[in-house]
N, C-alpha and C positions, 0 to 999 in steps of 0.2 A: 583375693586375686593377686599375682605379682605379676610385675612389669620388667622387661628386659631393661638392662643397665642404659643400653642405647635409647631405649625411648624416653627413660626418666632423664637421661643426659640432654638429649636434642628437644623434646617438647614438641609441641605441633609444629607440622612442616612451615607454617608462615612466620614463624617466629625468626626463622633465618633471614628474613627481610627487614627486620626492626632495627633502627638506629638509634643506639643508645643517646645520643646528644639530643634528641628531638623530646620535647615535652610530649606529655600525654596526649593533649588536644591535637598537637601537631601530630603525632604517630598515628593516632587512630581517625584523625579526620582530616585536616588539611593535605598532609602527604597523599591519603587516597585520592581526596577529589583532584588534587594538582595532577596526580599521576592518571585519573581518569578525563580530566578536561584539558590538558597542554597539547596534545595533537590536534585537537579539534580546534581550540579557540585559537592558539598562537599563531596560526597564518593569518586569520581573518584579522586578528588584532594589530598586526603589522600592517596589513594593507589599510585598515581604517585609521592606523595611527599616521600613514603616509598621507590618505586624503584630509586628514584634521590639520596636519603640518601645514600642507599647502593652502588650505582655505585660511588658516590664520596669518599666513603670510599674506595672501590676497588680500585679506581685510585689513593690513597694515597693524596687526595686533602682537606680531612679534618680528624682530628685524630678519632683513633678507640673510645675513651671515649666520645667525643662530637657527634659521630653517633651513639653509643649507647643511650645515653641522647635523642637526637632527636625521635629514632626509639621508644624508650619506649614512649614517649610523642604521637606519631603518632597512637600507638597501643591504647592509651587511647581515642584518638581522633575517632577511627574507632568506636569506642562503642556509639559516638554521635548520637542523632536522629536529623538529619537536619532540619526536619521540625519544629522542636521545637528551633531552632536558632533565635534571634530577632535581628531585626537592631537597634542599639542605637546612631548610628551617630559617635561613638568613632572610627571607621574605615571606610575606604573607599566601601568595596565591601567585597565578599565573600573571595577571595583570602588574604586579610589583616586579615580577621577574623580568617583565619586558622592559621596565624603567632601569632596571639594574642592568640588564645587558646592553640597553640602548646607553646608557651611562658611559659603560666600559668602551663600546663600539666609537663612542665620541671621545673619548680619552677625557671625560669631565666626570664630576661628581654628581650623583644624581639631583642633587639640590641646585644644580646649573641648569637642569633642562625645564622646557616649558610644554614638554608635549601633553600634560594633562590640564593645561588652561584650557578654561571655557568647556571641560570636561568631566564628567565624574565615572567612576567604575559601573555606576547604576546604567547610564545611556550608553556607554560603551559596551557593556554586556549585552544589553537588551539589543544593541545594533548587530555584533558579531555574532550574537546567537540566531538572529534573523539570515543573516549572511550563510551561516553553516547549515541551517535548516533549508535554505532555498537550494543549496547544492545538492543536499541529499534527497530533498524532494523531486528535484528534476531527474535524478537517477531512478527515484522509484515510478515516477510517473513515466518514465523510458521502458521501465521494465513491464509496468502495467500495459501499455501499448503494444510492446513487443508481444506480450502473452495475449492481449486480444487480437492481433492480426493472425497469430498463428491458430487461435481458437477459429476465427472466420475462414480460415483456408479449410482446415479441418470440418466445419460446418458445411462450407461449399461442395467439398470433395464427397462428403458422405450425405448429402441432402436425399439421398435415395435408399438409404439402408434402414430398413424397418426394425424397429425393436420394441419390446414392451415399456411402456411408461409405467411409473409407480406413484401412488400416493399412500401414507401411512404405511410405507412397507410392504403393500399389496400391489397386485397386477391391476393395472387401472385401463389403460387406453393403448391404443399403437400410437407410436410416433416414430420419430427417426432419431439417429445420431446426429444428423444437422442441425435437426429443430432444437435440441437439448443443447448442443454448442452454442447454436444462434442465441439461445435464451442466455446461456452465460455470458456471451460476448456483449450483449445487451448491458448486463451488469457491470461489466469492465468497462464499457462505453460511458456510463454514468459515474463510475468512480474516477475514470480517467479527467471528466469535466469538474468533478468536485476536487481532486488534487491540482487541477490548473487553476480553479477559484481560490484553491489554499494558498497557492503560490502568489496570488495577486495580493492576495491580502497579507503573506509573509513578505513582501516587496514594498513595505512603507518604511520608511527609515524613522527612527525614534531619536537619532544621533542630534543633539543640539540641545537636549532636554535637560542635560546635567544630573544634577541629582534628584531632580523632580519638578522644578521651581525654573527651569532657565538660567539666563545670565543677563546683566546689564551690558557686559560686553557686544561689540556689534559683530557678532558672527554671521555665518549663511549656512545654515541647515540646508538649503536647497541645494549649493555647491557641494556640501559632502553628500547629500545623497545621490547626485549626478554621478560623481567620481565614483561611487561604490556601486552602481547599478539600481541603485532605489528608484522606481516609478513614482512614490507619491510621498509624502510626511505624514507621518502620524499627527492628528489634528491638536490633542491635548498635550502636554507635556506630563502631566500627572498619569494619564494612560500609558503614555510611552514607557513607565518605567515599571508603573504597578499592574499594567493588564498584562492577562495570560489566557484569553480567550485563544489567541491564535495556537497557543501551546497544546492546549486542551483539543483543539481540532484536529492536531496531527496527531495527536494520541489515539483519538476515536475514529478518525476516519482509517488508520491503519488496522484498527482492531475490528472495524467494520467490513472493510475489503478483504481482509484475511478470514474473517469467518465466512463469508460468502464462498470464498475459492474452497475452504476447507469442506463446505458442504457439498460442493463439486467432488471434492477428493474421495470423501466417503461414497458417493455414488459411482465414481471411477473403481473403488475397490470392488465393489459388487462385479462391475462388467469384467474386471479382470480375473476374479474368481469365477464367473460364469463362462469365461471364455470368449465373450462377444468381442473382445478387441485383443491386440496382440498385449502383451507384458514385455515392454522395452527391456533388454536386457542391462542397458547401461544404467537402470533406475533402480537395479535389484541387488539385493544381499543373498548368499549363500547361506544354507543351513550348516551348522558345526557337526551334525550328526546324520542330516539325511541328503544323501547326495542327490537325489530328484528335485529338492526343492531351489526356486529362486523367488524370494520373497521381495514384494514391492514395498519395502517398508518407508520409502520417500513419501508415500500418500499419508503413512502414519506420523509422519515426522511435520508435514504438513498441517495436519490437524492439531498436532502439539503446538508449531509455532502461532495458530492462530489464537490459541489458549496463552500463550505467553504474550502475545499481542494485546489480549485484552487485560492480563493483569499489569502491563504497563500503564494501559489506559486508565485503570481501576486507581494504580498508584498516583499516577498524575492529576487525576482529578480529586484525589484523596489531598493530597499535598496543597493543590491550589485553593479548596476548599477550607482547610485547616490554617490558611494563611491571611493576613491582615490585608486591607485594600490600600495598600502601598508597596514600597520596595522591601521585598521578604525573600529570604533564601529559599523557603518553603516552596514558592511559587517560581523561582528561578534557578538558581544553582542546583537546587535538590532533584528538580525535575529533568535537568539537561542531560544527564546520562542515561535517563529512562527513554528520552526521546531519540537519543542516538541509537540505543539499542534496539527500539521499536522500527527507526527507518531502516537500520541494517536488516533486520528482520524482515521486513516488506520487501526489501530489495531482491533477497536472497530467496523468499516465499515465490514471487511472481517469475523470477528465472528459473526454479524448479519446477513449477507447474507448466510454464510454457514449454520449457524442455523435454518434459514428460509427453505431453500433448501432441507434441511436434513428431513424437515417435510412434502414436497411439494409431493404427488401423485397424480395421474389422478382422475379425479373425473366424469365429462361428456366432454370427448373432442367430437369436432364437429364429427357427424356422416358423413358417406361416402354421403349422401344425401346432406347434408349441404356444405361439401367440394365442391361436385360437382356443387350446385347450385350458389356458389360464383364464378365459372369459373376457379378457380386454376388448373383444369385438362387440359385445352386447350392446354397448350405447350407441354404436352405429347402426346396429342393427334395430333398436328401438327408434332411432332417427330415419331410416328409411321407413318405416310405418308412419311415421308423422308427415313425410314429406308427401303421403297420399292422404293425408286428412284425419288420420286418426288422432285423438286426443292424446298429448305426451303422457300423462298420468294412466291412461289406458295401455299405451305401449308401452310404458315402465313396466307395468304389472303383468303384462303379456311375457316378458322377456324374463323377468322374474320367475315365472312359473316355467319356462323352458328351463333356464338355467338349472334350477333345483332338480328338472327332471332326467337331466342328462347333460353331456358336453356338445357345444353346439355343432359340431362336426356330426352327430347323431341325428339332427333336428330333421324332419320329415313334414311335408305339407300337411298331413293329417294331424302331426303333433300341433302345428300352429293352430290349426282349425279348431281342434279340440278346446285348447286353452282360449281361444277368442270367444267360443260359445259360453264356456263356464264365466268369463268376463263379462258378457252380455255386448260384444262388440263386432260378433261375426259378421254382421251386415256391413261392416264398415270396413271389411278386408275383401279385396278381389283377389284374382290369381298375380295380376303385375305385383301387388304390393307384397304378398307371401314370397313371391321369388326375390322381389328386392329385399326383403328380410334375410332370407337364406343365403343369399350372395353376401350380403355386408357381414354377415354372422362368419363367415368363412374365408374371408377375402381382405387382411388386415392391411395389404398392400393400397386397396382402395384408398387409405389415407394420404397416400402421397397425389393423389389428386384433388384434394382438396383446396379449394379457391381462397377460403378466407385469409386475408393478408397477413395475418400474424400467427396463423396455424401452421402445421407440419406439412402441408403440400409443398412438393419438391420445387415448383416455381417460386409459390410464395417463399420459402426458405432462402432460396437465393435472391430473391429482391429485399429480404431483410439483411443479409448480407452485404449486399449494396449501400443499405441506407446506415449502416453501422460503421461499415468502412468510412462514408463520408463523415460521420461524428467524430471518429477516430483522428482522422486526416486533419480536421479542424482543430483538436486539441493538440496534436503535434506541430501544428502551425503554432500555435499559441507559445507552445515550449521551445520552439525554434526562433520566434519573437524574443523570449526572454533570453534565451542563450546569447544573442545577438546584441542585446541592449547590454549584458555584462560585457561582451567582448569589447563593444565600443568603450564601454566605462574603463575597463582595464587599459586599453590604449591610450584615453584621457588622461589616466593616472599616471601611467608611464611617461608621458610627453610633458604632463605639469611636474613631475617629480626631477626629469632630466634636466627641464629648463632652470630648476631651483638650484641644482647641485653642479651645473656645468660650471667652470670658471667665467 
């Protein structure tokens, strides 16, 4: 096989991004990590450094003029656009980049800075990563709650729309669109609680742990935590830098939540295909050759996104499991990008799913005749007999015979009596029992009268909606409280910095 001269001259397209002055390690690892990490870590690192300098000055560990110089420099760095930072190989990573830029902003050599006094890259990394994940998870939680409220709105609106419920991909029993959506809303409510709990765990400060053994200097980790919005401190300084359970929980919760959403997406694919609900035009793509086609491929994308979230979780678990119980890049730097991708994917997933469901309305739900013909009403018919004292197994066997003999719409009183005689239970059936059986067999809408609190009854579904709204409101209040805490911390940090830099 011959190749064009252009292909031979240019090589793979990514070679154009190579920097000849970099070493192989810098080129193929440090540069790549820097480009992945700078935009996420740099702003949080600047803020954490402001808090650290304020704390050092308050504790009398650095002179006031040195603190003022560094804080002025950090205010300059706060205006940086981190996405514009380039890796040139002069320093190792984002952390040293901050020191280099801070020295330049202060007009001194890096050797004259004390920004890393009583601080290691280890606890700084652990702290800023929690700060980044905290912000990302708040956004994911917002998307989960917004989707949950949309699903509850649809559950309430369509609590009276009867459809066929399936198990094992076969028609099973009548239910309603509202009942199905309320069921998914309960899953979302549980996921919302889990994200709020994870945020509580994330909002623990590891700062002050240094490399892992702390310091002999009289620092105040509590003051650092307060200035950065952390509610509590990690109890043990070794766990603060070695621990990764909170990272694993991010990946696995995203994977779990998207997997559940993907299952609903698969069900919605069927509903759209059968014409039970409207296909939202803004969530479709056209065919390149068939003008009549509008394909709801967003549902396919949602399933794929859930698969990618599972892969992210597997990667995180693998890396953490392959690391030592100590500070290790396997369990920190190398999983960070996976978690950022996972959080971004979860945020987009719930916005897509919620947006789609917001546009779903009934189009041509199955008719009563179609539901009856599927056999989905036979359990209700058996229950009708059980209400009249017929043992369940006898009622179940009788309905089995009737179904095998013909569709429910064709059943007659004589058919029921004949089957009952064959089973030896004819003396347990009276006219009222038979009438109730036949009515239940052809009236799937009876399911909307069901009184069971967790069932598909119209009133029950609306009560479920109210309960689930309350749960989601409680979760939203927890998120709002965290935001308010972060807002107050930002204000306190800005005030403390201003007080130190003012002439």
